C-alpha positions in Angstrom: 109.1 57.7 71.4 106.3 55.7 72.9 105.8 55.3 76.6 102.9 53.2 78.0 100.9 53.5 81.2 103.4 51.4 83.1 106.2 53.9 82.3 107.9 51.6 79.9 109.2 52.9 76.6 109.1 51.0 73.3 112.6 50.0 72.0 113.9 47.8 69.2 117.2 46.0 68.5 119.0 47.3 65.4 120.0 44.7 62.8 123.6 43.7 63.0 124.4 44.9 59.4 123.1 48.4 60.0 125.1 51.5 61.3 125.4 51.1 65.1 124.1 47.5 64.6 123.2 45.4 67.6 122.4 48.4 69.8 118.9 49.3 71.0 117.0 52.2 69.4 113.7 54.0 69.6 111.6 53.0 66.6 111.3 55.3 63.7 112.6 55.8 60.2 113.4 58.2 57.4 111.0 60.6 55.8 110.2 60.1 52.1 110.6 62.9 49.7 107.9 65.6 50.3 106.4 63.7 53.3 105.2 65.6 56.3 106.8 64.7 59.6 103.7 63.4 61.4 102.6 61.4 58.3 106.1 59.9 58.2 105.9 58.9 61.8 102.5 57.2 61.2 103.8 55.4 58.1 106.9 54.1 59.8 105.1 52.7 62.8 102.5 51.1 60.6 105.1 49.5 58.3 107.6 48.5 61.0 105.4 47.7 64.0 101.8 47.3 62.8 100.7 50.2 65.0 98.4 53.1 64.3 99.5 56.5 65.6 96.7 58.9 66.3 98.4 61.8 68.0 102.0 62.9 68.8 104.0 66.0 69.3 107.6 67.0 68.6 110.0 67.0 71.6 113.3 68.1 70.0 115.6 67.8 67.0 119.1 66.4 67.6 122.1 66.7 65.3 124.9 64.3 66.1 128.2 63.8 64.3 129.7 60.3 64.3 133.2 59.7 62.9 131.7 58.1 59.8 128.4 60.0 59.3 126.1 62.7 60.7 122.5 62.2 61.7 119.5 64.4 62.4 117.0 62.9 64.8 113.5 64.4 64.9 112.2 63.2 68.2 108.4 62.9 68.8 106.4 61.7 71.8 103.3 59.6 70.9 100.2 60.3 73.1 97.5 58.3 71.3 98.0 54.9 69.6 96.4 51.6 69.0 97.7 48.1 68.2 100.4 46.0 69.8 104.0 46.4 68.5 105.4 43.6 66.4 108.7 43.6 64.6 107.4 43.3 61.1 110.9 43.7 59.6 112.4 40.9 61.9 113.6 43.3 64.5 113.1 42.3 68.2 111.0 44.9 70.1 110.6 45.4 73.8 108.8 47.5 76.4 111.7 48.7 78.5 111.4 50.4 82.0 112.3 54.1 81.6 114.2 54.2 84.9 116.4 51.3 83.7 117.5 52.9 80.4 121.3 53.0 80.0 122.8 55.2 77.3 125.6 52.7 76.8 123.1 50.3 75.1 122.0 52.9 72.5 123.7 54.9 69.7 125.5 57.9 71.2 123.0 60.3 69.4 120.2 58.9 71.6 121.6 60.1 74.9 119.6 63.4 74.7 116.4 61.3 74.1 117.1 59.3 77.3 117.7 62.5 79.2 114.3 63.7 78.1 112.6 60.4 79.0 114.1 60.5 82.5 112.7 64.0 83.3 109.9 63.5 85.8 106.3 64.2 85.2 105.9 66.3 88.4 108.1 69.3 89.3 107.6 71.0 92.7 108.3 74.7 93.2 108.9 75.7 96.8 106.8 78.4 98.4 108.5 81.3 100.2 109.5 80.1 103.6 110.6 82.2 106.6 112.7 79.5 108.3 114.6 76.3 107.5 112.1 74.1 109.5 109.3 75.5 107.4 111.1 74.7 104.2 112.2 71.3 105.5 108.6 70.4 106.1 107.8 71.1 102.5 110.8 69.1 101.3 109.7 66.1 103.4 106.2 66.4 101.8 107.7 66.3 98.3 109.9 63.3 99.2 106.8 61.5 100.6 105.1 62.1 97.2 108.0 60.6 95.3 108.9 63.9 93.6 112.5 63.9 92.5 113.0 67.4 90.9 112.5 70.6 93.0 112.9 74.2 92.1 114.1 76.2 95.1 112.3 79.4 94.6 112.6 81.9 97.5 111.9 85.4 96.2 112.2 87.1 99.6 115.8 86.4 100.3 119.0 88.0 99.0 121.7 86.1 97.1 123.8 86.1 100.2 121.0 84.3 102.0 119.9 82.1 99.1 123.2 80.5 98.3 123.8 78.8 101.6 120.1 77.9 101.7 120.6 76.2 98.3 123.6 74.2 99.6 121.6 73.1 102.6 118.6 72.1 100.5 120.6 70.2 98.0 122.5 68.3 100.7 119.2 67.4 102.3 117.6 66.2 99.1 120.7 64.5 97.5 120.5 61.5 99.9 117.1 60.7 98.4 118.3 61.1 94.8 116.4 64.3 94.4 117.8 67.1 92.2 117.3 70.8 93.2 117.2 73.6 90.7 119.0 76.9 91.6 116.4 79.7 91.1 117.4 83.3 92.0 117.7 86.6 90.1 121.5 86.6 90.8 123.5 84.1 88.9 125.2 81.4 91.0 128.9 81.7 91.9 131.3 79.7 94.1 129.1 80.5 97.1 126.4 78.3 95.8 128.6 75.2 95.7 127.8 72.4 93.2 124.4 72.9 91.6 122.2 70.3 90.0 120.8 72.9 87.5 119.6 76.4 87.1 116.1 77.8 86.5 115.8 81.3 84.9 112.9 83.7 85.1 111.5 84.9 81.8 113.2 88.2 82.3 116.6 86.6 82.9 116.1 84.3 80.0 115.7 87.1 77.5 118.9 88.7 78.6 121.0 85.6 78.1 123.2 85.2 75.0 124.3 81.6 75.7 123.5 78.7 78.0 124.6 79.8 81.5 125.7 76.4 82.8 127.3 73.2 81.6 125.7 70.4 79.6 126.0 68.1 82.6 123.7 70.3 84.6 120.0 71.0 83.9 119.1 74.4 82.4 115.4 75.5 82.5 113.3 78.7 82.1 109.9 80.1 82.9 108.0 81.1 79.7 104.7 82.8 79.0 104.7 83.1 75.2 106.3 81.9 72.0 109.3 84.4 72.1 110.4 83.1 75.4 109.9 79.5 74.4 112.0 80.0 71.3 114.7 81.7 73.3 114.9 78.8 75.7 115.0 76.4 72.7 117.8 78.4 71.0 119.9 78.3 74.2 119.6 74.5 74.5 117.3 74.5 77.6 116.6 71.0 79.0 113.0 72.0 79.7 110.7 75.0 80.0 107.7 75.9 82.1 104.8 77.5 80.3 102.1 79.4 82.2 99.5 80.3 83.1 97.3 77.4 81.9 94.4 78.2 84.2 93.3 80.9 86.6 95.8 82.1 89.3 95.8 85.1 91.5 98.8 86.6 89.5 97.2 86.7 86.1 94.1 88.3 84.5 91.7 86.1 82.6 92.9 87.5 79.2 96.4 86.1 79.9 95.3 82.5 80.5 96.4 80.0 77.9 93.9 77.1 78.5 94.9 73.7 77.2 94.3 74.7 73.6 96.7 77.7 73.9 99.3 75.6 75.7 99.1 72.9 73.0 99.5 75.5 70.2 102.6 77.1 71.7 104.1 73.9 72.9 103.9 72.5 69.3 106.0 75.3 67.9 109.2 74.4 69.8 111.4 71.4 70.2 112.0 70.9 73.9 110.1 69.4 76.9 107.6 71.8 78.4 105.9 71.6 81.8 102.4 73.0 82.3 102.0 75.5 85.2 99.3 77.6 86.7 96.0 76.8 88.4 96.4 73.0 87.9 95.5 70.0 90.0 97.2 66.6 90.0 94.2 65.3 88.2 95.3 67.4 85.2 98.3 65.2 84.5 96.8 63.1 81.7 95.2 66.1 80.1 98.6 67.8 80.2 100.1 64.8 78.5 97.5 65.0 75.7 98.4 68.7 75.2 102.1 67.8 74.7 103.3 68.6 78.3 106.3 66.8 79.9 104.2 67.0 83.1 102.9 69.4 85.7 104.8 72.0 87.7 103.5 74.0 90.6 103.7 75.4 94.1 100.3 74.8 95.7 99.9 71.7 93.5 102.2 69.6 95.7 101.8 71.2 99.1 100.6 68.8 101.8 98.7 69.5 105.0 96.6 72.4 103.6 
């Protein structure tokens, strides 16, 4: 998939005689025998759209079973390209706003791609707060910045304290269309109420044998290496956080990934990955080049400091 600087994604209209004809699709095609995946991506965009693809990274692979056939979609995000798209095979092509995508206009197999596209490029993690007014002040700061996905991380509170705090936070944020991730060492129960999604620590992740929540909720995990990333991938995580990219007070220099390490690990799994650790908002474009979905952090989005 190809998203431009205006947050519009390139789509095409399928020819009427094709399977799922008349619907929109994300441009691509089939690999030729013996062809490498990236080479096939480059060839298809050149042949179908007259574009040159310089860099891209795999997002995920999707297997979907229609009543009449099964498909395997190998989804990549393109980070460096040249040329203006033209429908060289007679197909109409459009730049379509990401926030206006409707899965009903695409083949059913594309829903997971749309879900990935609508993940934000900024994810705020709350600092430990002693009181609701203190937490509320941070939430207001996130809302002012336009952040619409928050991980409620409060390490100093028990599950009995955390669950009502989660309900209160979710209620406060829902009016602004902001999702809140449940993040506690104890799994949510009925005391948590309805949750938007669940974020697991790396330790919790490695103990799981299956996805802990439903497909209609977000599931995410903190990762620090390839084993954790692959475990998140195998459980069908909607995204992962990979850290530490740069220096933080919690990690020794030998544990830092740097952008090269982040890119190497991210390229070995098929799911969206946020960069975390010692970053500034100015790192967003660099993160994108390394294959990140975006930036996650605590201090990164705090205001008034």
